[in-house]
DSSP file (Angstrom, degrees, kcal/mol; ACC not computed):
  #  RESIDUE AA STRUCTURE BP1 BP2  ACC     N-H-->O    O-->H-N    N-H-->O    O-->H-N    TCO  KAPPA ALPHA  PHI   PSI    X-CA   Y-CA   Z-CA
    1    1 A M              0   0    0      0, 0.0     2,-0.1     0, 0.0     5,-0.0   0.000 360.0 360.0 360.0 142.8 -153.7 -126.8   -3.0
    2    2 A A    >   -     0   0    0      1,-0.1     3,-1.3     2,-0.0     4,-0.3  -0.365 360.0-124.9 -72.7 150.6 -156.7 -127.3   -5.3
    3    3 A S  G >  S+     0   0    0      1,-0.3     3,-1.3     2,-0.2    -1,-0.1   0.807 109.0  64.5 -68.1 -27.0 -158.6 -124.2   -6.3
    4    4 A S  G 3  S+     0   0    0      1,-0.2    -1,-0.3     0, 0.0    -2,-0.0   0.686  95.1  60.8 -68.5 -17.2 -161.8 -125.7   -5.0
    5    5 A D  G <  S+     0   0    0     -3,-1.3     8,-0.5     2,-0.1     2,-0.4   0.579  93.8  80.2 -80.8 -10.7 -160.3 -125.6   -1.5
    6    6 A N  S <  S-     0   0    0     -3,-1.3     6,-0.2    -4,-0.3     2,-0.1  -0.776  71.6-141.7-102.9 141.4 -160.0 -121.9   -1.6
    7    7 A D    >   -     0   0    0      4,-1.9     3,-2.0    -2,-0.4    -2,-0.1  -0.262  42.6 -86.4 -81.9 176.2 -162.8 -119.4   -1.0
    8    8 A R  T 3  S+     0   0    0      1,-0.3    -1,-0.1     2,-0.1    -2,-0.0   0.818 130.2  54.7 -57.4 -30.9 -163.3 -116.2   -2.9
    9    9 A D  T 3  S-     0   0    0      2,-0.1    -1,-0.3     3,-0.0     3,-0.1   0.425 118.4-110.4 -86.6   1.5 -160.9 -114.5   -0.5
   10   10 A G  S <  S+     0   0    0     -3,-2.0     2,-0.2     1,-0.3    -2,-0.1   0.484  71.9 135.0  88.7   3.1 -158.2 -117.0   -1.1
   11   11 A R        -     0   0    0      1,-0.1    -4,-1.9     2,-0.0    -1,-0.3  -0.575  54.9-114.9 -87.8 150.9 -158.3 -118.7    2.3
   12   12 A S     >  -     0   0    0     -2,-0.2     4,-2.1    -6,-0.2     5,-0.2  -0.266  28.6-107.5 -73.8 166.7 -158.2 -122.4    2.7
   13   13 A S  H  > S+     0   0    0     -8,-0.5     4,-2.2     1,-0.2     5,-0.1   0.841 121.0  55.1 -66.6 -29.5 -161.1 -124.4    4.2
   14   14 A A  H  > S+     0   0    0      2,-0.2     4,-2.3     1,-0.2    -1,-0.2   0.913 107.9  48.4 -68.3 -38.2 -159.0 -124.9    7.4
   15   15 A A  H  > S+     0   0    0      2,-0.2     4,-2.1     1,-0.2    -2,-0.2   0.899 111.0  49.9 -66.2 -39.8 -158.5 -121.2    7.8
   16   16 A R  H  X S+     0   0    0     -4,-2.1     4,-2.3     1,-0.2    -1,-0.2   0.885 110.4  51.8 -65.8 -37.3 -162.2 -120.5    7.2
   17   17 A G  H  X S+     0   0    0     -4,-2.2     4,-2.6     2,-0.2    -2,-0.2   0.912 108.8  50.0 -63.5 -42.8 -162.9 -123.2    9.9
   18   18 A Y  H  X S+     0   0    0     -4,-2.3     4,-2.3     2,-0.2    -2,-0.2   0.891 110.2  49.8 -62.0 -41.0 -160.6 -121.5   12.4
   19   19 A V  H  X S+     0   0    0     -4,-2.1     4,-2.0     2,-0.2    -2,-0.2   0.924 112.5  47.5 -64.2 -44.5 -162.3 -118.2   11.8
   20   20 A L  H  X S+     0   0    0     -4,-2.3     4,-2.5     2,-0.2    -2,-0.2   0.907 111.1  51.3 -63.0 -42.9 -165.8 -119.8   12.3
   21   21 A A  H  X S+     0   0    0     -4,-2.6     4,-2.3     1,-0.2    -1,-0.2   0.883 109.9  50.0 -62.9 -38.3 -164.6 -121.5   15.5
   22   22 A S  H  X S+     0   0    0     -4,-2.3     4,-2.2    -5,-0.2    -1,-0.2   0.894 110.4  49.7 -66.2 -38.3 -163.2 -118.2   16.8
   23   23 A R  H  X S+     0   0    0     -4,-2.0     4,-2.5     2,-0.2     5,-0.2   0.928 112.0  47.7 -65.8 -45.2 -166.6 -116.5   16.0
   24   24 A V  H  X S+     0   0    0     -4,-2.5     4,-2.3     1,-0.2    -2,-0.2   0.902 112.9  48.5 -65.1 -40.4 -168.5 -119.2   17.8
   25   25 A T  H  X S+     0   0    0     -4,-2.3     4,-1.9    -5,-0.2    -1,-0.2   0.903 111.5  50.1 -63.3 -41.4 -166.2 -119.1   20.8
   26   26 A S  H  X S+     0   0    0     -4,-2.2     4,-1.9     2,-0.2    -2,-0.2   0.901 111.5  47.5 -65.1 -42.5 -166.5 -115.3   21.0
   27   27 A I  H  X S+     0   0    0     -4,-2.5     4,-1.6     1,-0.2    -1,-0.2   0.912 111.8  50.9 -67.2 -40.7 -170.3 -115.3   20.8
   28   28 A S  H  X S+     0   0    0     -4,-2.3     4,-1.7     1,-0.2    -1,-0.2   0.871 110.8  47.9 -66.3 -33.9 -170.5 -118.0   23.5
   29   29 A L  H  X S+     0   0    0     -4,-1.9     4,-2.4     2,-0.2    -1,-0.2   0.842 107.1  56.8 -75.0 -32.5 -168.2 -116.0   25.8
   30   30 A Q  H  < S+     0   0    0     -4,-1.9    -2,-0.2     1,-0.2    -1,-0.2   0.827 112.3  43.0 -65.6 -30.3 -170.3 -112.9   25.2
   31   31 A M  H  < S+     0   0    0     -4,-1.6    -2,-0.2    -5,-0.1    -1,-0.2   0.801 120.9  39.2 -82.9 -28.9 -173.3 -114.8   26.4
   32   32 A A  H  X S+     0   0    0     -4,-1.7     4,-1.6    -5,-0.2    -2,-0.2   0.854 106.8  57.1 -93.9 -37.0 -171.6 -116.5   29.4
   33   33 A L  H  X S+     0   0    0     -4,-2.4     4,-2.8     1,-0.2     5,-0.3   0.922 100.0  54.1 -70.9 -44.8 -169.3 -113.9   30.9
   34   34 A P  H  > S+     0   0    0      0, 0.0     4,-2.4     0, 0.0    22,-0.2   0.926 111.8  44.7 -57.4 -45.0 -171.7 -111.0   31.7
   35   35 A P  H  > S+     0   0    0      0, 0.0     4,-2.6     0, 0.0    -2,-0.2   0.894 114.3  50.9 -61.6 -36.7 -174.1 -113.2   33.7
   36   36 A G  H  X S+     0   0    0     -4,-1.6     4,-2.2     2,-0.2    -3,-0.2   0.907 111.4  45.9 -65.2 -42.3 -171.1 -114.8   35.5
   37   37 A I  H  X S+     0   0    0     -4,-2.8     4,-2.6     2,-0.2    -1,-0.2   0.889 113.2  51.9 -68.3 -39.0 -169.6 -111.4   36.4
   38   38 A G  H  X S+     0   0    0     -4,-2.4     4,-2.3    -5,-0.3    14,-0.5   0.884 109.0  49.2 -63.6 -40.0 -173.1 -110.2   37.5
   39   39 A W  H  X S+     0   0    0     -4,-2.6     4,-2.5    12,-0.2    -2,-0.2   0.930 111.7  49.7 -65.0 -43.7 -173.5 -113.3   39.8
   40   40 A W  H  X S+     0   0    0     -4,-2.2     4,-2.1     1,-0.2    -2,-0.2   0.909 112.4  46.1 -61.1 -43.1 -170.1 -112.6   41.3
   41   41 A L  H  X S+     0   0    0     -4,-2.6     4,-2.7     2,-0.2    -1,-0.2   0.862 109.3  55.7 -70.4 -33.3 -170.9 -109.0   41.9
   42   42 A D  H  X>S+     0   0    0     -4,-2.3     4,-1.3     2,-0.2     5,-1.0   0.931 110.5  45.7 -57.3 -46.6 -174.3 -110.0   43.4
   43   43 A E  H  <5S+     0   0    0     -4,-2.5    -2,-0.2     1,-0.2    -1,-0.2   0.903 115.0  48.1 -62.9 -40.1 -172.4 -112.3   45.8
   44   44 A R  H  <5S+     0   0    0     -4,-2.1    -2,-0.2     1,-0.2    -1,-0.2   0.887 125.3  26.2 -68.8 -42.0 -169.9 -109.6   46.6
   45   45 A F  H  <5S-     0   0    0     -4,-2.7    -1,-0.2    -5,-0.1    -2,-0.2   0.310 101.7-121.1-110.3   8.4 -172.4 -106.8   47.2
   46   46 A S  T  <5S+     0   0    0     -4,-1.3    -3,-0.2    -5,-0.2    -4,-0.1   0.896  70.9 130.3  52.5  47.8 -175.5 -108.8   48.3
   47   47 A T    > < -     0   0    0     -5,-1.0     3,-1.8    -6,-0.2     4,-0.4   0.129  46.6-165.4-112.0  17.3 -177.6 -107.4   45.5
   48   48 A S  T 3   +     0   0    0     -6,-0.5    -9,-0.0     1,-0.3   -10,-0.0  -0.134  58.1   0.9 -52.9 138.5 -178.9 -110.8   44.3
   49   49 A P  T 3> S+     0   0    0      0, 0.0     4,-2.2     0, 0.0    -1,-0.3  -0.878 110.8  79.9-101.6  14.0 -180.3 -111.3   41.6
   50   50 A W  H <> S+     0   0    0     -3,-1.8     4,-2.1     1,-0.2     5,-0.2   0.872  95.2  44.1 -63.4 -46.0 -180.3 -107.8   40.0
   51   51 A L  H  > S+     0   0    0     -4,-0.4     4,-2.3     1,-0.2    -1,-0.2   0.866 113.3  52.7 -71.2 -32.7 -176.7 -107.6   38.7
   52   52 A M  H  > S+     0   0    0    -14,-0.5     4,-2.3     2,-0.2    -1,-0.2   0.913 108.8  50.2 -65.7 -40.0 -176.9 -111.1   37.3
   53   53 A I  H  X S+     0   0    0     -4,-2.2     4,-2.4     2,-0.2    -2,-0.2   0.916 110.3  49.7 -63.8 -42.4 -180.2 -110.1   35.5
   54   54 A V  H  X S+     0   0    0     -4,-2.1     4,-2.7     1,-0.2    -1,-0.2   0.900 111.4  50.6 -62.4 -39.8 -178.4 -107.1   34.0
   55   55 A G  H  X S+     0   0    0     -4,-2.3     4,-2.8     2,-0.2    -2,-0.2   0.869 108.8  50.2 -66.1 -36.5 -175.6 -109.4   32.9
   56   56 A V  H  X S+     0   0    0     -4,-2.3     4,-2.5   -22,-0.2     5,-0.2   0.930 113.6  45.4 -64.2 -47.3 -178.0 -111.8   31.2
   57   57 A L  H  X S+     0   0    0     -4,-2.4     4,-2.5     2,-0.2    -2,-0.2   0.937 116.0  46.2 -64.4 -45.2 -179.7 -108.9   29.4
   58   58 A L  H  X S+     0   0    0     -4,-2.7     4,-2.4     2,-0.2     5,-0.2   0.927 114.3  47.0 -60.9 -48.2 -176.3 -107.3   28.4
   59   59 A G  H  X S+     0   0    0     -4,-2.8     4,-2.2     1,-0.2    -2,-0.2   0.888 113.6  48.2 -66.0 -38.8 -174.8 -110.6   27.3
   60   60 A F  H  X S+     0   0    0     -4,-2.5     4,-2.6    -5,-0.2    -1,-0.2   0.931 112.5  48.9 -65.5 -44.0 -177.8 -111.6   25.3
   61   61 A S  H  X S+     0   0    0     -4,-2.5     4,-2.1    -5,-0.2    -2,-0.2   0.921 113.4  45.3 -63.2 -45.1 -178.0 -108.2   23.6
   62   62 A V  H  X S+     0   0    0     -4,-2.4     4,-1.9     1,-0.2    -1,-0.2   0.909 113.1  50.6 -66.4 -41.3 -174.4 -108.2   22.6
   63   63 A A  H  X S+     0   0    0     -4,-2.2     4,-2.5    -5,-0.2    -2,-0.2   0.902 110.6  49.6 -65.0 -42.5 -174.4 -111.8   21.4
   64   64 A M  H  X S+     0   0    0     -4,-2.6     4,-2.6     2,-0.2    -1,-0.2   0.901 108.8  51.8 -63.2 -39.7 -177.5 -111.1   19.2
   65   65 A L  H  X S+     0   0    0     -4,-2.1     4,-2.0     2,-0.2    -1,-0.2   0.899 111.3  48.4 -61.6 -40.3 -175.9 -108.1   17.7
   66   66 A E  H  X S+     0   0    0     -4,-1.9     4,-2.1     2,-0.2    -2,-0.2   0.886 111.3  49.7 -65.8 -40.7 -172.8 -110.2   16.9
   67   67 A L  H  X S+     0   0    0     -4,-2.5     4,-2.3     2,-0.2    -2,-0.2   0.875 110.1  50.4 -66.8 -37.8 -175.0 -112.9   15.4
   68   68 A L  H  X S+     0   0    0     -4,-2.6     4,-2.2     2,-0.2    -2,-0.2   0.899 111.7  48.3 -64.2 -41.4 -176.9 -110.4   13.2
   69   69 A K  H  X S+     0   0    0     -4,-2.0     4,-1.6     2,-0.2    -2,-0.2   0.874 111.8  49.3 -64.3 -37.4 -173.5 -108.9   12.0
   70   70 A F  H  X S+     0   0    0     -4,-2.1     4,-1.6     2,-0.2    -2,-0.2   0.904 112.0  48.7 -69.7 -41.4 -172.3 -112.4   11.2
   71   71 A A  H  X S+     0   0    0     -4,-2.3     4,-1.0     1,-0.2    -2,-0.2   0.873 109.2  52.8 -67.4 -36.7 -175.5 -113.3    9.3
   72   72 A K  H  < S+     0   0    0     -4,-2.2     3,-0.4     1,-0.2    -1,-0.2   0.878 107.4  52.1 -66.0 -37.5 -175.3 -110.0    7.4
   73   73 A E  H  < S+     0   0    0     -4,-1.6    -1,-0.2     1,-0.2    -2,-0.2   0.857 108.2  51.1 -65.5 -36.2 -171.7 -110.8    6.3
   74   74 A K  H  <        0   0    0     -4,-1.6    -1,-0.2     1,-0.2    -2,-0.2   0.673 360.0 360.0 -77.8 -19.2 -172.7 -114.3    5.0
   75   75 A S     <        0   0    0     -4,-1.0    -1,-0.2    -3,-0.4    -2,-0.2   0.476 360.0 360.0 -93.1 360.0 -175.6 -113.0    2.9
């Protein structure tokens, strides 16, 4: 493999792509699962829309923290 295909840490571009895809998937799940769980709990306990709103706020906060951590690593 050519040295231009390797990053400073020695990983190939395919490996870096898999890591990036994993991070994007993780962040999207962090944004989608808490509201979904909140919606399900709202339906189960008839508390609509409060638990879903808590899930949205929690998911957004966790995802933003993860994005900030990711941006800090890249700089």
